[in-house]
N, CA, C and O atoms as a CHARMM CRD file, in Angstrom:
* protein
*
  360
    1    1 UNK  N     -7.35300 -15.31200  -6.21900 PROA 1      0.00000
    2    1 UNK  CA    -6.01100 -15.06700  -5.71200 PROA 1      0.00000
    3    1 UNK  C     -6.11700 -14.64500  -4.24300 PROA 1      0.00000
    4    1 UNK  O     -6.97900 -13.85100  -3.86600 PROA 1      0.00000
    5    2 UNK  N     -5.23600 -15.18600  -3.44900 PROA 2      0.00000
    6    2 UNK  CA    -5.20100 -14.82700  -2.03500 PROA 2      0.00000
    7    2 UNK  C     -4.54100 -13.46200  -1.84800 PROA 2      0.00000
    8    2 UNK  O     -3.76300 -13.00700  -2.68700 PROA 2      0.00000
    9    3 UNK  N     -4.87100 -12.82800  -0.73000 PROA 3      0.00000
   10    3 UNK  CA    -4.31400 -11.50600  -0.44800 PROA 3      0.00000
   11    3 UNK  C     -2.78800 -11.54100  -0.38900 PROA 3      0.00000
   12    3 UNK  O     -2.13300 -10.61800  -0.87300 PROA 3      0.00000
   13    4 UNK  N     -2.22200 -12.57600   0.18900 PROA 4      0.00000
   14    4 UNK  CA    -0.75900 -12.66700   0.28600 PROA 4      0.00000
   15    4 UNK  C     -0.11600 -12.76600  -1.10200 PROA 4      0.00000
   16    4 UNK  O      0.96700 -12.22100  -1.31800 PROA 4      0.00000
   17    5 UNK  N     -0.76500 -13.45000  -2.03300 PROA 5      0.00000
   18    5 UNK  CA    -0.24700 -13.54900  -3.40000 PROA 5      0.00000
   19    5 UNK  C     -0.31500 -12.19400  -4.10900 PROA 5      0.00000
   20    5 UNK  O      0.62800 -11.79400  -4.79100 PROA 5      0.00000
   21    6 UNK  N     -1.43000 -11.50200  -3.94100 PROA 6      0.00000
   22    6 UNK  CA    -1.58100 -10.17300  -4.53300 PROA 6      0.00000
   23    6 UNK  C     -0.54800  -9.21200  -3.94700 PROA 6      0.00000
   24    6 UNK  O      0.05900  -8.42000  -4.66800 PROA 6      0.00000
   25    7 UNK  N     -0.36300  -9.29200  -2.66000 PROA 7      0.00000
   26    7 UNK  CA     0.61700  -8.42900  -1.99700 PROA 7      0.00000
   27    7 UNK  C      2.02200  -8.65900  -2.55100 PROA 7      0.00000
   28    7 UNK  O      2.76900  -7.70400  -2.76600 PROA 7      0.00000
   29    8 UNK  N      2.37900  -9.90300  -2.78000 PROA 8      0.00000
   30    8 UNK  CA     3.70100 -10.21500  -3.33100 PROA 8      0.00000
   31    8 UNK  C      3.84100  -9.65100  -4.74200 PROA 8      0.00000
   32    8 UNK  O      4.88000  -9.08500  -5.08200 PROA 8      0.00000
   33    9 UNK  N      2.80200  -9.80100  -5.56500 PROA 9      0.00000
   34    9 UNK  CA     2.85800  -9.27800  -6.93500 PROA 9      0.00000
   35    9 UNK  C      3.00300  -7.75200  -6.93300 PROA 9      0.00000
   36    9 UNK  O      3.77000  -7.19700  -7.72000 PROA 9      0.00000
   37   10 UNK  N      2.27300  -7.08700  -6.05800 PROA 10     0.00000
   38   10 UNK  CA     2.36000  -5.62700  -5.94400 PROA 10     0.00000
   39   10 UNK  C      3.74900  -5.22600  -5.46600 PROA 10     0.00000
   40   10 UNK  O      4.35800  -4.30500  -6.01000 PROA 10     0.00000
   41   11 UNK  N      4.24200  -5.91500  -4.45700 PROA 11     0.00000
   42   11 UNK  CA     5.58200  -5.62700  -3.92800 PROA 11     0.00000
   43   11 UNK  C      6.63500  -5.80400  -5.01800 PROA 11     0.00000
   44   11 UNK  O      7.50400  -4.94700  -5.18000 PROA 11     0.00000
   45   12 UNK  N      6.56700  -6.89800  -5.76100 PROA 12     0.00000
   46   12 UNK  CA     7.54000  -7.15900  -6.82900 PROA 12     0.00000
   47   12 UNK  C      7.49100  -6.08200  -7.91100 PROA 12     0.00000
   48   12 UNK  O      8.53600  -5.61900  -8.36800 PROA 12     0.00000
   49   13 UNK  N      6.28700  -5.67800  -8.32400 PROA 13     0.00000
   50   13 UNK  CA     6.14100  -4.65700  -9.36000 PROA 13     0.00000
   51   13 UNK  C      6.73800  -3.33300  -8.89000 PROA 13     0.00000
   52   13 UNK  O      7.45300  -2.67500  -9.64600 PROA 13     0.00000
   53   14 UNK  N      6.45300  -2.93800  -7.65600 PROA 14     0.00000
   54   14 UNK  CA     6.99400  -1.68800  -7.12700 PROA 14     0.00000
   55   14 UNK  C      8.51700  -1.73300  -7.02700 PROA 14     0.00000
   56   14 UNK  O      9.19600  -0.76700  -7.37500 PROA 14     0.00000
   57   15 UNK  N      9.04800  -2.85300  -6.55100 PROA 15     0.00000
   58   15 UNK  CA    10.50100  -2.97300  -6.39900 PROA 15     0.00000
   59   15 UNK  C     11.20000  -2.91200  -7.75400 PROA 15     0.00000
   60   15 UNK  O     12.28600  -2.34100  -7.85900 PROA 15     0.00000
   61   16 UNK  N     10.60100  -3.48800  -8.78900 PROA 16     0.00000
   62   16 UNK  CA    11.17600  -3.41200 -10.14100 PROA 16     0.00000
   63   16 UNK  C     11.18600  -1.98100 -10.65400 PROA 16     0.00000
   64   16 UNK  O     11.96200  -1.64200 -11.54800 PROA 16     0.00000
   65   17 UNK  N     10.32500  -1.14000 -10.09000 PROA 17     0.00000
   66   17 UNK  CA    10.25100   0.26100 -10.48800 PROA 17     0.00000
   67   17 UNK  C     11.06600   1.17100  -9.56800 PROA 17     0.00000
   68   17 UNK  O     10.94200   2.39500  -9.62700 PROA 17     0.00000
   69   18 UNK  N     11.89300   0.57100  -8.72700 PROA 18     0.00000
   70   18 UNK  CA    12.79900   1.36200  -7.90400 PROA 18     0.00000
   71   18 UNK  C     12.30400   1.73200  -6.51900 PROA 18     0.00000
   72   18 UNK  O     12.97200   2.48600  -5.81100 PROA 18     0.00000
   73   19 UNK  N     11.15400   1.22400  -6.11700 PROA 19     0.00000
   74   19 UNK  CA    10.64300   1.49200  -4.78000 PROA 19     0.00000
   75   19 UNK  C     11.27000   0.52700  -3.77100 PROA 19     0.00000
   76   19 UNK  O     11.51000  -0.63800  -4.08700 PROA 19     0.00000
   77   20 UNK  N     11.53100   1.00900  -2.57600 PROA 20     0.00000
   78   20 UNK  CA    11.83000   0.13800  -1.43900 PROA 20     0.00000
   79   20 UNK  C     10.48700  -0.14600  -0.78900 PROA 20     0.00000
   80   20 UNK  O      9.73200   0.77900  -0.49000 PROA 20     0.00000
   81   21 UNK  N     10.18500  -1.41500  -0.56900 PROA 21     0.00000
   82   21 UNK  CA     8.87100  -1.79300  -0.04400 PROA 21     0.00000
   83   21 UNK  C      9.05200  -2.54000   1.27400 PROA 21     0.00000
   84   21 UNK  O      9.78000  -3.52900   1.35200 PROA 21     0.00000
   85   22 UNK  N      8.38100  -2.05000   2.29300 PROA 22     0.00000
   86   22 UNK  CA     8.47000  -2.64400   3.62800 PROA 22     0.00000
   87   22 UNK  C      7.09700  -3.16000   4.01200 PROA 22     0.00000
   88   22 UNK  O      6.12200  -2.40800   4.00200 PROA 22     0.00000
   89   23 UNK  N      7.01500  -4.43900   4.35000 PROA 23     0.00000
   90   23 UNK  CA     5.77200  -5.05400   4.82400 PROA 23     0.00000
   91   23 UNK  C      5.66300  -4.75500   6.31000 PROA 23     0.00000
   92   23 UNK  O      6.50900  -5.17500   7.09900 PROA 23     0.00000
   93   24 UNK  N      4.62400  -4.03200   6.68800 PROA 24     0.00000
   94   24 UNK  CA     4.42100  -3.67000   8.08700 PROA 24     0.00000
   95   24 UNK  C      3.60400  -4.76800   8.75800 PROA 24     0.00000
   96   24 UNK  O      2.39000  -4.85300   8.57000 PROA 24     0.00000
   97   25 UNK  N      4.26800  -5.59600   9.53000 PROA 25     0.00000
   98   25 UNK  CA     3.61300  -6.74300  10.14500 PROA 25     0.00000
   99   25 UNK  C      3.01200  -6.38000  11.49900 PROA 25     0.00000
  100   25 UNK  O      1.83000  -6.62300  11.74700 PROA 25     0.00000
  101   26 UNK  N      3.81000  -5.81100  12.35200 PROA 26     0.00000
  102   26 UNK  CA     3.32000  -5.45600  13.67600 PROA 26     0.00000
  103   26 UNK  C      3.89100  -4.09500  14.04000 PROA 26     0.00000
  104   26 UNK  O      5.10700  -3.90400  14.05500 PROA 26     0.00000
  105   27 UNK  N      3.01400  -3.16400  14.33100 PROA 27     0.00000
  106   27 UNK  CA     3.44100  -1.83400  14.74600 PROA 27     0.00000
  107   27 UNK  C      2.71800  -1.49300  16.04000 PROA 27     0.00000
  108   27 UNK  O      1.92100  -2.28500  16.54200 PROA 27     0.00000
  109   28 UNK  N      2.99700  -0.32300  16.57000 PROA 28     0.00000
  110   28 UNK  CA     2.29400   0.09800  17.78100 PROA 28     0.00000
  111   28 UNK  C      0.93500   0.71800  17.44200 PROA 28     0.00000
  112   28 UNK  O      0.25700   1.25000  18.32100 PROA 28     0.00000
  113   29 UNK  N      0.53900   0.64700  16.16300 PROA 29     0.00000
  114   29 UNK  CA    -0.71400   1.24300  15.71500 PROA 29     0.00000
  115   29 UNK  C     -1.50500   0.23300  14.89600 PROA 29     0.00000
  116   29 UNK  O     -1.17300  -0.02500  13.73900 PROA 29     0.00000
  117   30 UNK  N     -2.53700  -0.33400  15.48200 PROA 30     0.00000
  118   30 UNK  CA    -3.39300  -1.27000  14.75000 PROA 30     0.00000
  119   30 UNK  C     -4.05700  -0.56200  13.57300 PROA 30     0.00000
  120   30 UNK  O     -4.38400   0.62300  13.64800 PROA 30     0.00000
  121   31 UNK  N     -4.24800  -1.30300  12.49300 PROA 31     0.00000
  122   31 UNK  CA    -4.94400  -0.77400  11.33300 PROA 31     0.00000
  123   31 UNK  C     -4.06000  -0.06300  10.33000 PROA 31     0.00000
  124   31 UNK  O     -4.54800   0.40600   9.30200 PROA 31     0.00000
  125   32 UNK  N     -2.76200   0.02700  10.61000 PROA 32     0.00000
  126   32 UNK  CA    -1.85600   0.70400   9.68200 PROA 32     0.00000
  127   32 UNK  C     -1.80200  -0.10400   8.37400 PROA 32     0.00000
  128   32 UNK  O     -1.86000  -1.33300   8.42900 PROA 32     0.00000
  129   33 UNK  N     -1.69300   0.53900   7.20600 PROA 33     0.00000
  130   33 UNK  CA    -1.66400  -0.20500   5.94300 PROA 33     0.00000
  131   33 UNK  C     -0.54300  -1.24600   5.87700 PROA 33     0.00000
  132   33 UNK  O      0.44500  -1.17700   6.60800 PROA 33     0.00000
  133   34 UNK  N     -0.73300  -2.20700   4.97700 PROA 34     0.00000
  134   34 UNK  CA     0.17500  -3.35200   4.84400 PROA 34     0.00000
  135   34 UNK  C      1.58700  -2.98000   4.39800 PROA 34     0.00000
  136   34 UNK  O      2.56900  -3.50300   4.92400 PROA 34     0.00000
  137   35 UNK  N      1.68100  -2.07800   3.42900 PROA 35     0.00000
  138   35 UNK  CA     2.97000  -1.79300   2.80300 PROA 35     0.00000
  139   35 UNK  C      3.34400  -0.32100   2.93600 PROA 35     0.00000
  140   35 UNK  O      2.51200   0.56300   2.73300 PROA 35     0.00000
  141   36 UNK  N      4.59700  -0.07400   3.27700 PROA 36     0.00000
  142   36 UNK  CA     5.16500   1.26300   3.23800 PROA 36     0.00000
  143   36 UNK  C      6.17800   1.25400   2.10000 PROA 36     0.00000
  144   36 UNK  O      7.09000   0.42600   2.08200 PROA 36     0.00000
  145   37 UNK  N      6.02100   2.16900   1.15600 PROA 37     0.00000
  146   37 UNK  CA     6.83000   2.18200  -0.05700 PROA 37     0.00000
  147   37 UNK  C      7.55800   3.52400  -0.14600 PROA 37     0.00000
  148   37 UNK  O      6.95700   4.58100   0.04300 PROA 37     0.00000
  149   38 UNK  N      8.86200   3.46500  -0.43700 PROA 38     0.00000
  150   38 UNK  CA     9.69900   4.66900  -0.42700 PROA 38     0.00000
  151   38 UNK  C     10.50100   4.73600  -1.72100 PROA 38     0.00000
  152   38 UNK  O     11.10300   3.75200  -2.15100 PROA 38     0.00000
  153   39 UNK  N     10.49500   5.93900  -2.34000 PROA 39     0.00000
  154   39 UNK  CA    11.32100   6.16700  -3.52900 PROA 39     0.00000
  155   39 UNK  C     11.49000   7.67200  -3.73200 PROA 39     0.00000
  156   39 UNK  O     10.52100   8.43000  -3.68300 PROA 39     0.00000
  157   40 UNK  N     12.71500   8.08600  -3.95600 PROA 40     0.00000
  158   40 UNK  CA    13.01900   9.48100  -4.28800 PROA 40     0.00000
  159   40 UNK  C     12.39100  10.46800  -3.30800 PROA 40     0.00000
  160   40 UNK  O     11.83500  11.48600  -3.72000 PROA 40     0.00000
  161   41 UNK  N     12.47800  10.17200  -2.02200 PROA 41     0.00000
  162   41 UNK  CA    11.95300  11.07200  -1.00400 PROA 41     0.00000
  163   41 UNK  C     10.45200  11.03200  -0.81400 PROA 41     0.00000
  164   41 UNK  O      9.90200  11.81500  -0.04000 PROA 41     0.00000
  165   42 UNK  N      9.79300  10.14200  -1.50300 PROA 42     0.00000
  166   42 UNK  CA     8.33300  10.01500  -1.40100 PROA 42     0.00000
  167   42 UNK  C      7.98000   8.73600  -0.66400 PROA 42     0.00000
  168   42 UNK  O      8.58100   7.68800  -0.90100 PROA 42     0.00000
  169   43 UNK  N      6.99800   8.82400   0.23400 PROA 43     0.00000
  170   43 UNK  CA     6.53400   7.66200   0.99600 PROA 43     0.00000
  171   43 UNK  C      5.04200   7.49900   0.74500 PROA 43     0.00000
  172   43 UNK  O      4.27800   8.46000   0.84000 PROA 43     0.00000
  173   44 UNK  N      4.63200   6.27600   0.42300 PROA 44     0.00000
  174   44 UNK  CA     3.21300   5.96400   0.25800 PROA 44     0.00000
  175   44 UNK  C      2.89400   4.72200   1.08100 PROA 44     0.00000
  176   44 UNK  O      3.76200   3.88500   1.32600 PROA 44     0.00000
  177   45 UNK  N      1.64300   4.61600   1.50100 PROA 45     0.00000
  178   45 UNK  CA     1.17700   3.45400   2.25600 PROA 45     0.00000
  179   45 UNK  C      0.05300   2.80300   1.47000 PROA 45     0.00000
  180   45 UNK  O     -0.84400   3.48500   0.97500 PROA 45     0.00000
  181   46 UNK  N      0.10400   1.48500   1.35800 PROA 46     0.00000
  182   46 UNK  CA    -0.89600   0.74000   0.59900 PROA 46     0.00000
  183   46 UNK  C     -1.50700  -0.35700   1.45600 PROA 46     0.00000
  184   46 UNK  O     -0.79400  -1.16400   2.05300 PROA 46     0.00000
  185   47 UNK  N     -2.81900  -0.37800   1.51200 PROA 47     0.00000
  186   47 UNK  CA    -3.56600  -1.46200   2.14100 PROA 47     0.00000
  187   47 UNK  C     -4.01400  -2.38100   1.01600 PROA 47     0.00000
  188   47 UNK  O     -4.79600  -1.97300   0.15600 PROA 47     0.00000
  189   48 UNK  N     -3.53300  -3.60100   1.01300 PROA 48     0.00000
  190   48 UNK  CA    -3.81100  -4.54000  -0.07000 PROA 48     0.00000
  191   48 UNK  C     -5.00000  -5.42700   0.30700 PROA 48     0.00000
  192   48 UNK  O     -5.01700  -6.07200   1.35500 PROA 48     0.00000
  193   49 UNK  N     -5.98200  -5.43200  -0.57700 PROA 49     0.00000
  194   49 UNK  CA    -7.16100  -6.28300  -0.41300 PROA 49     0.00000
  195   49 UNK  C     -7.49600  -6.91500  -1.75400 PROA 49     0.00000
  196   49 UNK  O     -7.28200  -6.30200  -2.80000 PROA 49     0.00000
  197   50 UNK  N     -8.01300  -8.11800  -1.73300 PROA 50     0.00000
  198   50 UNK  CA    -8.51500  -8.73900  -2.95700 PROA 50     0.00000
  199   50 UNK  C     -9.81100  -8.03100  -3.34600 PROA 50     0.00000
  200   50 UNK  O    -10.31900  -7.19800  -2.59500 PROA 50     0.00000
  201   51 UNK  N    -10.33300  -8.36200  -4.50400 PROA 51     0.00000
  202   51 UNK  CA   -11.58200  -7.74100  -4.96000 PROA 51     0.00000
  203   51 UNK  C    -12.71900  -7.92600  -3.95400 PROA 51     0.00000
  204   51 UNK  O    -13.57300  -7.05300  -3.80300 PROA 51     0.00000
  205   52 UNK  N    -12.72000  -9.06900  -3.27100 PROA 52     0.00000
  206   52 UNK  CA   -13.78600  -9.34700  -2.30400 PROA 52     0.00000
  207   52 UNK  C    -13.37800  -9.03500  -0.86900 PROA 52     0.00000
  208   52 UNK  O    -14.19000  -9.16000   0.04800 PROA 52     0.00000
  209   53 UNK  N    -12.13500  -8.63300  -0.67200 PROA 53     0.00000
  210   53 UNK  CA   -11.64500  -8.36300   0.67600 PROA 53     0.00000
  211   53 UNK  C    -12.33600  -7.16700   1.30600 PROA 53     0.00000
  212   53 UNK  O    -12.64200  -6.18600   0.63000 PROA 53     0.00000
  213   54 UNK  N    -12.57400  -7.25600   2.58600 PROA 54     0.00000
  214   54 UNK  CA   -13.27000  -6.20300   3.32500 PROA 54     0.00000
  215   54 UNK  C    -12.25500  -5.34600   4.07300 PROA 54     0.00000
  216   54 UNK  O    -11.39800  -5.85900   4.79300 PROA 54     0.00000
  217   55 UNK  N    -12.36600  -4.05100   3.89100 PROA 55     0.00000
  218   55 UNK  CA   -11.50600  -3.10500   4.59900 PROA 55     0.00000
  219   55 UNK  C    -12.17700  -2.78900   5.93200 PROA 55     0.00000
  220   55 UNK  O    -13.31400  -2.31900   5.96700 PROA 55     0.00000
  221   56 UNK  N    -11.46800  -3.05100   7.02600 PROA 56     0.00000
  222   56 UNK  CA   -12.01600  -2.81500   8.35500 PROA 56     0.00000
  223   56 UNK  C    -12.15600  -1.31400   8.62100 PROA 56     0.00000
  224   56 UNK  O    -11.37700  -0.51900   8.09400 PROA 56     0.00000
  225   57 UNK  N    -13.12900  -0.92500   9.42300 PROA 57     0.00000
  226   57 UNK  CA   -13.29300   0.48600   9.75600 PROA 57     0.00000
  227   57 UNK  C    -12.01700   1.12400  10.32000 PROA 57     0.00000
  228   57 UNK  O    -11.71100   2.27200   9.99900 PROA 57     0.00000
  229   58 UNK  N    -11.28000   0.39900  11.14800 PROA 58     0.00000
  230   58 UNK  CA   -10.04300   0.94700  11.70100 PROA 58     0.00000
  231   58 UNK  C     -9.00400   1.17800  10.60400 PROA 58     0.00000
  232   58 UNK  O     -8.25200   2.15100  10.66100 PROA 58     0.00000
  233   59 UNK  N     -8.95600   0.29700   9.61200 PROA 59     0.00000
  234   59 UNK  CA    -8.03100   0.48700   8.49600 PROA 59     0.00000
  235   59 UNK  C     -8.38900   1.75100   7.70100 PROA 59     0.00000
  236   59 UNK  O     -7.50300   2.51300   7.31300 PROA 59     0.00000
  237   60 UNK  N     -9.66900   1.96900   7.46300 PROA 60     0.00000
  238   60 UNK  CA   -10.10500   3.18600   6.77800 PROA 60     0.00000
  239   60 UNK  C     -9.75400   4.42900   7.58800 PROA 60     0.00000
  240   60 UNK  O     -9.34600   5.44900   7.03400 PROA 60     0.00000
  241   61 UNK  N     -9.91700   4.33300   8.89400 PROA 61     0.00000
  242   61 UNK  CA    -9.57700   5.45400   9.77000 PROA 61     0.00000
  243   61 UNK  C     -8.09100   5.79200   9.65800 PROA 61     0.00000
  244   61 UNK  O     -7.73200   6.96600   9.56100 PROA 61     0.00000
  245   62 UNK  N     -7.23100   4.78400   9.67100 PROA 62     0.00000
  246   62 UNK  CA    -5.78100   5.02400   9.57600 PROA 62     0.00000
  247   62 UNK  C     -5.41900   5.65000   8.23000 PROA 62     0.00000
  248   62 UNK  O     -4.57900   6.54700   8.16800 PROA 62     0.00000
  249   63 UNK  N     -6.04700   5.18000   7.16000 PROA 63     0.00000
  250   63 UNK  CA    -5.78900   5.75000   5.83400 PROA 63     0.00000
  251   63 UNK  C     -6.20400   7.21900   5.82200 PROA 63     0.00000
  252   63 UNK  O     -5.47400   8.06500   5.30600 PROA 63     0.00000
  253   64 UNK  N     -7.35400   7.52000   6.37900 PROA 64     0.00000
  254   64 UNK  CA    -7.81700   8.90900   6.45300 PROA 64     0.00000
  255   64 UNK  C     -6.85400   9.76800   7.26800 PROA 64     0.00000
  256   64 UNK  O     -6.55800  10.90000   6.88600 PROA 64     0.00000
  257   65 UNK  N     -6.36400   9.23500   8.39100 PROA 65     0.00000
  258   65 UNK  CA    -5.41500   9.97800   9.22300 PROA 65     0.00000
  259   65 UNK  C     -4.13100  10.28900   8.45600 PROA 65     0.00000
  260   65 UNK  O     -3.62500  11.41000   8.51100 PROA 65     0.00000
  261   66 UNK  N     -3.61400   9.30300   7.74700 PROA 66     0.00000
  262   66 UNK  CA    -2.40000   9.52400   6.95600 PROA 66     0.00000
  263   66 UNK  C     -2.63600  10.58300   5.88800 PROA 66     0.00000
  264   66 UNK  O     -1.80200  11.46700   5.69300 PROA 66     0.00000
  265   67 UNK  N     -3.77200  10.49600   5.19600 PROA 67     0.00000
  266   67 UNK  CA    -4.08800  11.47200   4.16200 PROA 67     0.00000
  267   67 UNK  C     -4.23600  12.88100   4.73600 PROA 67     0.00000
  268   67 UNK  O     -3.85300  13.85500   4.08700 PROA 67     0.00000
  269   68 UNK  N     -4.78600  12.99900   5.94400 PROA 68     0.00000
  270   68 UNK  CA    -4.90800  14.31200   6.58800 PROA 68     0.00000
  271   68 UNK  C     -3.54200  14.93000   6.84900 PROA 68     0.00000
  272   68 UNK  O     -3.40400  16.15300   6.86800 PROA 68     0.00000
  273   69 UNK  N     -2.53700  14.09000   7.05000 PROA 69     0.00000
  274   69 UNK  CA    -1.15900  14.56000   7.25800 PROA 69     0.00000
  275   69 UNK  C     -0.41600  14.71400   5.93100 PROA 69     0.00000
  276   69 UNK  O      0.80600  14.86400   5.90000 PROA 69     0.00000
  277   70 UNK  N     -1.18200  14.67300   4.83300 PROA 70     0.00000
  278   70 UNK  CA    -0.63500  14.80700   3.48700 PROA 70     0.00000
  279   70 UNK  C      0.32600  13.68200   3.11600 PROA 70     0.00000
  280   70 UNK  O      1.25600  13.87100   2.33200 PROA 70     0.00000
  281   71 UNK  N      0.08200  12.51500   3.69100 PROA 71     0.00000
  282   71 UNK  CA     0.81000  11.29900   3.33000 PROA 71     0.00000
  283   71 UNK  C     -0.14600  10.46400   2.48600 PROA 71     0.00000
  284   71 UNK  O     -1.27800  10.20700   2.89600 PROA 71     0.00000
  285   72 UNK  N      0.30600  10.04200   1.31500 PROA 72     0.00000
  286   72 UNK  CA    -0.55000   9.27900   0.41600 PROA 72     0.00000
  287   72 UNK  C     -0.76300   7.87900   0.97500 PROA 72     0.00000
  288   72 UNK  O      0.19500   7.16100   1.25900 PROA 72     0.00000
  289   73 UNK  N     -2.02900   7.49800   1.13000 PROA 73     0.00000
  290   73 UNK  CA    -2.39100   6.14900   1.57400 PROA 73     0.00000
  291   73 UNK  C     -3.69800   5.77900   0.89900 PROA 73     0.00000
  292   73 UNK  O     -4.60300   6.60600   0.78400 PROA 73     0.00000
  293   74 UNK  N     -3.79500   4.52900   0.45000 PROA 74     0.00000
  294   74 UNK  CA    -5.03000   4.07900  -0.19000 PROA 74     0.00000
  295   74 UNK  C     -5.12700   2.56300  -0.17700 PROA 74     0.00000
  296   74 UNK  O     -4.15500   1.86000   0.09500 PROA 74     0.00000
  297   75 UNK  N     -6.31500   2.08400  -0.47500 PROA 75     0.00000
  298   75 UNK  CA    -6.57200   0.65800  -0.63000 PROA 75     0.00000
  299   75 UNK  C     -6.33000   0.31300  -2.09400 PROA 75     0.00000
  300   75 UNK  O     -6.80100   1.01500  -2.98800 PROA 75     0.00000
  301   76 UNK  N     -5.59700  -0.76700  -2.33800 PROA 76     0.00000
  302   76 UNK  CA    -5.38500  -1.25100  -3.69700 PROA 76     0.00000
  303   76 UNK  C     -5.89100  -2.68600  -3.79000 PROA 76     0.00000
  304   76 UNK  O     -5.72200  -3.48200  -2.86700 PROA 76     0.00000
  305   77 UNK  N     -6.51600  -2.99800  -4.92500 PROA 77     0.00000
  306   77 UNK  CA    -7.13100  -4.31300  -5.09600 PROA 77     0.00000
  307   77 UNK  C     -6.58700  -5.08800  -6.28900 PROA 77     0.00000
  308   77 UNK  O     -7.04500  -6.19300  -6.58300 PROA 77     0.00000
  309   78 UNK  N     -5.60600  -4.50200  -6.97500 PROA 78     0.00000
  310   78 UNK  CA    -5.00900  -5.19500  -8.12400 PROA 78     0.00000
  311   78 UNK  C     -3.63100  -4.61000  -8.38600 PROA 78     0.00000
  312   78 UNK  O     -3.29700  -3.52800  -7.90300 PROA 78     0.00000
  313   79 UNK  N     -2.83900  -5.33800  -9.15600 PROA 79     0.00000
  314   79 UNK  CA    -1.52400  -4.83900  -9.54500 PROA 79     0.00000
  315   79 UNK  C     -1.69400  -3.57900 -10.39600 PROA 79     0.00000
  316   79 UNK  O     -0.87900  -2.65900 -10.31600 PROA 79     0.00000
  317   80 UNK  N     -2.73300  -3.53800 -11.19500 PROA 80     0.00000
  318   80 UNK  CA    -2.97400  -2.38000 -12.05000 PROA 80     0.00000
  319   80 UNK  C     -3.24600  -1.10600 -11.23900 PROA 80     0.00000
  320   80 UNK  O     -2.99500  -0.00100 -11.72000 PROA 80     0.00000
  321   81 UNK  N     -3.75000  -1.25600 -10.02700 PROA 81     0.00000
  322   81 UNK  CA    -4.00300  -0.09800  -9.16500 PROA 81     0.00000
  323   81 UNK  C     -2.72800   0.66400  -8.81700 PROA 81     0.00000
  324   81 UNK  O     -2.79200   1.84000  -8.45700 PROA 81     0.00000
  325   82 UNK  N     -1.58100   0.01400  -8.92100 PROA 82     0.00000
  326   82 UNK  CA    -0.32800   0.68500  -8.54900 PROA 82     0.00000
  327   82 UNK  C      0.49600   1.08700  -9.76600 PROA 82     0.00000
  328   82 UNK  O      1.60400   1.60300  -9.61600 PROA 82     0.00000
  329   83 UNK  N     -0.02200   0.86100 -10.95600 PROA 83     0.00000
  330   83 UNK  CA     0.73400   1.18600 -12.16900 PROA 83     0.00000
  331   83 UNK  C      1.15700   2.65000 -12.23500 PROA 83     0.00000
  332   83 UNK  O      2.23900   2.95200 -12.73900 PROA 83     0.00000
  333   84 UNK  N      0.33700   3.55200 -11.74300 PROA 84     0.00000
  334   84 UNK  CA     0.69800   4.97100 -11.78500 PROA 84     0.00000
  335   84 UNK  C      2.01200   5.22200 -11.02600 PROA 84     0.00000
  336   84 UNK  O      2.78200   6.10300 -11.40700 PROA 84     0.00000
  337   85 UNK  N      2.26400   4.47900  -9.98600 PROA 85     0.00000
  338   85 UNK  CA     3.49900   4.65700  -9.20900 PROA 85     0.00000
  339   85 UNK  C      4.68800   4.06500  -9.94300 PROA 85     0.00000
  340   85 UNK  O      5.82700   4.47200  -9.71500 PROA 85     0.00000
  341   86 UNK  N      4.43100   3.10900 -10.82000 PROA 86     0.00000
  342   86 UNK  CA     5.51300   2.42900 -11.52100 PROA 86     0.00000
  343   86 UNK  C      5.89000   3.13300 -12.82000 PROA 86     0.00000
  344   86 UNK  O      7.05700   3.13300 -13.21100 PROA 86     0.00000
  345   87 UNK  N      4.92100   3.72600 -13.48100 PROA 87     0.00000
  346   87 UNK  CA     5.15900   4.21400 -14.83800 PROA 87     0.00000
  347   87 UNK  C      5.06500   5.72700 -15.00900 PROA 87     0.00000
  348   87 UNK  O      5.39100   6.24600 -16.07700 PROA 87     0.00000
  349   88 UNK  N      4.63100   6.43100 -13.99100 PROA 88     0.00000
  350   88 UNK  CA     4.48400   7.88400 -14.11200 PROA 88     0.00000
  351   88 UNK  C      5.61700   8.63000 -13.40700 PROA 88     0.00000
  352   88 UNK  O      5.60200   9.85900 -13.33600 PROA 88     0.00000
  353   89 UNK  N      6.59300   7.89400 -12.88900 PROA 89     0.00000
  354   89 UNK  CA     7.74900   8.53600 -12.27700 PROA 89     0.00000
  355   89 UNK  C      7.49600   9.12700 -10.90700 PROA 89     0.00000
  356   89 UNK  O      8.27200   9.96500 -10.44600 PROA 89     0.00000
  357   90 UNK  N      6.43500   8.71400 -10.24800 PROA 90     0.00000
  358   90 UNK  CA     6.14800   9.22800  -8.89900 PROA 90     0.00000
  359   90 UNK  C      7.07600   8.61300  -7.88500 PROA 90     0.00000
  360   90 UNK  O      6.98600   8.92300  -6.69700 PROA 90     0.00000
């Protein structure tokens, strides 16, 4: 599966669970995660990669920076990786 296909499946699953999902295409900050997801006052950032996809060092740095600011950000490699956001009421 291509990364764009996985990203669409993740986006669709989150939206069905009440999340607003924004694809971040171009920002003033290189390496920012692919998706910004918002629901019930909570914001999370997801970097979508296939099982074989390589996370660039700058992408890891941005995820670490977001986490240091107590903003949840992580790399996801499957639709199942986001199930906790869909079914646990987060």
